[in-house]
C-alpha positions in Angstrom: 21.7 -5.4 -20.0 19.0 -3.3 -18.4 17.7 -4.2 -14.9 13.9 -4.8 -15.0 12.0 -1.9 -13.3 10.6 -4.2 -10.5 14.1 -5.5 -9.7 15.5 -2.0 -9.7 12.8 -0.8 -7.3 13.5 -3.7 -4.9 17.2 -2.9 -5.1 16.5 0.8 -4.3 14.2 -0.3 -1.5 16.9 -2.5 0.0 19.6 0.2 -0.4 17.4 2.9 1.2 16.4 0.5 3.9 20.1 -0.5 4.4 21.0 3.2 4.9 18.2 3.5 7.4 19.3 0.3 9.2 22.9 1.5 9.3 21.7 4.7 10.9 19.5 2.7 13.3 22.4 0.4 14.4 24.8 3.3 14.8 22.4 5.1 17.1 21.4 1.9 18.9 25.0 0.9 19.6 26.2 4.4 20.4 23.4 5.0 22.9 23.5 1.5 24.5 27.2 0.6 24.6 28.9 4.0 24.5 26.5 6.1 26.6 24.8 3.4 28.7 21.1 4.0 27.7 18.8 1.0 28.1 18.6 -0.9 24.9 14.8 -0.5 24.6 15.0 3.3 24.9 18.0 3.3 22.4 15.9 1.2 20.0 13.1 3.8 20.1 15.4 6.7 19.5 17.2 4.8 16.7 13.8 4.0 15.1 12.8 7.7 15.0 16.0 8.6 13.2 15.4 5.7 10.8 11.8 6.8 10.3 12.7 10.2 9.0 15.5 9.1 6.8 13.5 6.1 5.4 10.4 8.2 4.6 12.4 10.6 2.5 14.4 8.0 0.7 11.5 5.6 0.1 9.1 8.3 -1.1 11.4 10.2 -3.4 14.0 7.7 -4.5 12.7 4.1 -4.2 9.1 4.7 -5.4 9.9 7.9 -7.3 6.9 9.6 -5.9 7.6 13.3 -6.5 4.0 14.4 -5.6 4.4 16.8 -2.7 0.6 17.3 -2.4 0.0 14.1 -0.4 3.2 14.3 1.8 1.2 14.9 5.0 -1.2 12.1 4.4 1.6 9.7 3.4 3.7 10.7 6.4 0.7 9.9 8.7 0.1 6.5 7.1 3.9 5.8 7.0 4.2 6.8 10.6 1.2 4.6 11.6 2.9 1.7 9.8 6.2 2.6 11.5 4.5 2.5 15.0 3.1 -0.9 14.3 6.5 -2.1 13.1 8.2 -0.5 16.1 5.8 -2.2 18.5 6.5 -5.6 16.8 10.2 -4.8 16.8 10.3 -3.9 20.5 8.2 -6.9 21.6 10.3 -9.3 19.6 13.5 -7.7 20.7 12.5 -7.9 24.4 11.4 -11.5 24.1 14.6 -12.5 22.2 16.9 -10.7 24.6 15.2 -11.4 28.0 13.8 -14.8 27.4 15.8 -16.4 24.6 19.0 -14.8 25.8 20.1 -13.5 22.4 22.7 -10.7 22.2 20.6 -7.6 21.5 22.4 -6.8 18.2 22.0 -10.4 16.9 18.3 -10.4 17.9 17.8 -7.0 16.1 19.4 -8.4 12.9 17.1 -11.3 12.8 14.0 -9.1 13.5 15.2 -6.7 10.8 15.2 -9.4 8.1 11.7 -10.6 9.1 10.2 -7.2 9.1 11.8 -6.0 5.8 9.7 -8.2 3.6 6.4 -7.0 5.1 7.7 -3.4 5.0 8.3 -3.5 1.2 4.8 -4.3 0.3 3.2 -1.9 2.8 5.5 0.9 1.8 4.9 0.3 -1.9 1.2 0.7 -1.3 1.7 4.0 0.6 3.7 5.6 -2.1 1.9 4.2 -5.1 1.4 6.9 -7.7 
């Protein structure tokens, strides 16, 4: 039984995003708990690593956009979206850790779920053929 194209695309989006999130958490945890970097700085560095990996996977694998002509424009738009998501992520992370007293990794997990849905629709628009 074939998987409908839309479902297949969502599964690829979640898989690619999952790899980016795994990289994010490894960097976040490694810098924060193993090296002693402030969790906010760790989150920024982890987000940059995630940005690069996610752009490549989402463009070429998830949305199968092989057009290399618009890569610069797409990267600028994708990075702008990423900056907005990073700002929301950091603000929510700070509030949840400092005021709601969540453990930083639990807070990040909750935030990740919330931002994933919005990210799918925005990313789909960026890489539309």
